[in-house]
Every structure is written in C-alpha cells, then in structure tokens.
C-alpha positions in Angstrom: -7.4 -2.2 -0.2 -5.9 -5.3 1.3 -4.2 -5.0 4.6 -1.1 -6.4 2.8 -1.1 -3.3 0.6 -1.3 -1.0 3.6 1.6 -2.8 5.2 3.5 -2.5 2.0 2.9 1.2 1.9 4.3 1.4 5.5 7.3 -0.6 4.3 8.1 2.2 1.9 8.2 4.6 4.8 10.2 2.2 6.9 12.7 1.7 4.0 13.3 5.4 3.9 14.0 5.5 7.6 16.2 2.4 7.3 18.3 4.1 4.6 18.6 7.4 6.4 19.1 6.0 9.9 20.0 2.3 9.8 20.0 2.0 13.6 16.2 2.5 13.5 15.4 0.1 10.7 13.7 -2.4 13.0 11.6 0.1 14.9 10.5 1.6 11.6 9.5 -1.8 10.4 7.5 -2.5 13.5 5.8 0.9 13.1 5.0 0.1 9.5 3.3 -3.2 10.3 1.3 -1.7 13.2 0.2 1.3 11.2 -0.7 -0.9 8.3 -2.8 -3.3 10.3 -4.3 -1.3 13.2 -7.0 0.7 11.3 -8.4 -2.5 9.9 -9.1 -3.9 13.4 -12.4 -2.0 13.2 -13.5 -4.7 10.8 -14.0 -7.0 13.8 -16.2 -4.3 15.5 -18.6 -4.2 12.5 -17.7 -0.6 11.9 -15.1 -1.0 9.2 -13.5 2.2 7.9 -15.2 4.3 10.5 -14.1 3.5 14.1 -10.3 3.2 13.6 -9.9 4.9 10.2 -9.0 8.6 10.6 -8.1 10.0 7.2 -8.3 13.5 8.8 -6.9 12.9 12.3 -3.9 10.5 12.0 -1.9 13.3 10.5 -1.7 15.1 13.8 0.1 12.3 15.7 2.1 11.6 12.6 3.5 15.2 12.6 3.9 15.2 16.4 5.6 11.8 16.7 7.6 12.7 13.6 8.9 15.9 15.2 9.9 14.0 18.3 11.6 11.2 16.3 13.6 13.8 14.4 14.4 16.0 17.4 15.1 13.2 19.9 15.2 9.9 18.1 14.5 6.8 20.1 13.3 3.4 18.9 9.8 4.1 20.4 9.6 7.6 18.9 10.6 6.3 15.4 8.1 3.3 15.7 5.3 5.7 16.8 6.1 8.2 14.0 6.1 5.5 11.3 3.0 3.8 12.8 1.0 7.1 12.8 2.1 8.1 9.3 1.3 4.6 7.9 -2.1 4.6 9.6 -2.8 8.0 8.1 -1.8 6.8 4.6 -3.8 3.6 5.2 -6.9 5.6 6.1 -6.7 8.0 3.1 -5.8 5.2 0.6 -9.0 3.3 1.5 -10.9 6.2 -0.1 -9.3 5.2 -3.4 -10.5 1.7 -3.2 -14.0 0.1 -3.2 -16.8 0.5 -0.7 -17.4 -1.3 2.5 -20.0 -3.8 1.2 -19.4 -7.5 1.2 -19.2 -7.5 -2.6 -17.5 -4.2 -3.3 -17.2 -5.0 -7.0 -21.0 -4.5 -7.2 -20.5 -0.8 -6.1 -23.6 -0.7 -3.9 -22.1 1.2 -1.0 -21.5 4.9 -1.0 -19.1 4.5 2.0 -15.4 4.7 1.2 -14.0 6.0 4.5 -15.5 8.1 7.3 -14.2 11.6 8.0 -14.6 12.3 11.7 -14.1 16.1 11.6 -17.0 16.5 9.1 -19.1 13.6 10.3 -19.6 12.2 6.8 -18.4 9.4 4.5 -16.2 9.9 1.5 -17.5 8.0 -1.5 -15.2 5.2 -2.7 -13.1 6.2 -5.8 -12.6 2.6 -7.1 -9.1 3.3 -8.4 -8.4 -0.1 -6.9 -11.8 -1.7 -7.6 -12.0 -3.7 -4.4 -9.8 -5.2 -1.7 -8.2 -8.2 -3.2 -8.6 -7.1 -6.8 -5.6 -8.0 -9.1 -4.6 -4.4 -9.2 -4.5 -4.4 -5.4 -1.9 -7.1 -5.6 0.0 -5.1 -8.2 0.1 -2.1 -5.9 1.2 -4.2 -2.9 3.9 -5.8 -5.0 5.3 -2.5 -6.3 5.2 -0.9 -2.8 7.1 -3.9 -1.5 10.1 -3.4 -3.8 11.9 -0.9 -1.5 11.7 -3.2 1.5 13.0 -6.1 -0.6 16.0 -4.0 -1.6 16.7 -2.3 1.7 16.1 -5.1 4.2 18.0 -8.3 4.4 16.6 -11.7 5.3 14.6 -12.5 7.4 12.6 -9.3 6.7 12.9 -9.6 2.9 11.8 -13.2 3.2 8.8 -12.2 5.3 7.9 -9.6 2.6 7.9 -12.3 -0.1 5.8 -14.5 2.1 3.4 -11.6 2.7 3.0 -11.2 -1.1 2.4 -15.0 -1.5 -0.4 -14.8 1.1 -1.7 -11.6 -0.6 -1.8 -13.5 -4.0 -3.7 -16.3 -2.3 -6.2 -13.9 -0.9 -6.6 -12.3 -4.4 -7.2 -15.8 -5.8 -10.2 -16.5 -3.5 -11.5 -13.0 -2.7 -14.5 -13.0 -5.0 -15.6 -16.4 -3.5 -15.4 -15.2 0.2 -19.0 -13.8 0.3 -20.4 -17.1 -0.8 -18.4 -18.9 1.9 -19.5 -16.5 4.5 -23.2 -16.9 3.5 -22.9 -20.7 3.5 -21.4 -20.7 7.0 -24.4 -18.9 8.5 -26.8 -21.3 10.4 
C-alpha cells in the first residue's frame, strides 16, 4: 500500500488520542506520520518490506510505549506509542497488498512482507492489488476522514493535500516502471 495509506491509518489512531486527550493531539499526529513513513525507508536500502517492516515485532514496543503513555503520559511517550502502533499496523497491512516487484499488478513476487521471528516471507494477499491502485486511494481517503473531522486547519488542510498527492501518484503509478527503466544509462 502507499505510504499515504499508512499515514492515514496512523491518523485514525492519532484522532482517537486527540479525542480522548486533546492535549496530546500534536504528539499523536507526529507519531502517526513517523510510524506511517518509517517502515518504508527500507525501500531506499533495496530491501523493501524486510529490513524495517516488522509485522511480528513492532507490537512489543507498541504495547510497552502504550503502557507508558497511559500510565505516565508525556508528549514523547504518546508520540512513541502512536508511532510504534502505526508502524505495526503498517507492516501487517502491507501483507494485504501486492508484492514487492516493480510491477506488482503482474503478481510475479511471492514476497508480501518478511516475518523476522520465522525467517520467512508472507505471500501478498492482493486485497489492495498494488500500491497506488485506485482502491488504495479509496482506503487512504476513508482512513483520512477521522483526521479531517477531529483536526482543525492546518492539519486538516495538510490531510487534504496528502490525498491530492496520493491521487496524483495513483494517476501515474502504472507508468513509473517505464520511467525508471528509461532513466537507466
């Protein structure tokens, strides 16, 4: 799934925090963005959905930081709890998308997301056919609704801008492999 969809999933979590503890709305928002983006940084290492995706292990810090945030809430504890929970949801949700190949709509890769505890890959489920598929934008849009309702501008404005960028990505996604291949020397 698109990074925008993962951030939107984190925004659902941040919106719950913002409603229940308004003083922590901003740290929750920061945690949502960090947890939504951070696992995908392994894309730049050439080990996408393996190095920084932990569908099995992010739950441990999510529970730990969550307990700290509930027992002794501070902005850092809340941000860490939301970031860890969002990263866990991100890692698991990639299993429901397409594979790791350049053209995931061709379904040539058996790799959805790597499970570190078992040392094996989970096969992609293709519920969202590939990152940047129209249904991916639909999921991101639906998941963004709580943030649009709970957060005032400028946050709600940024969420709308994120969805516009996501829609632009969806519009060009299937052409990106061609552009990448043409740019090679």
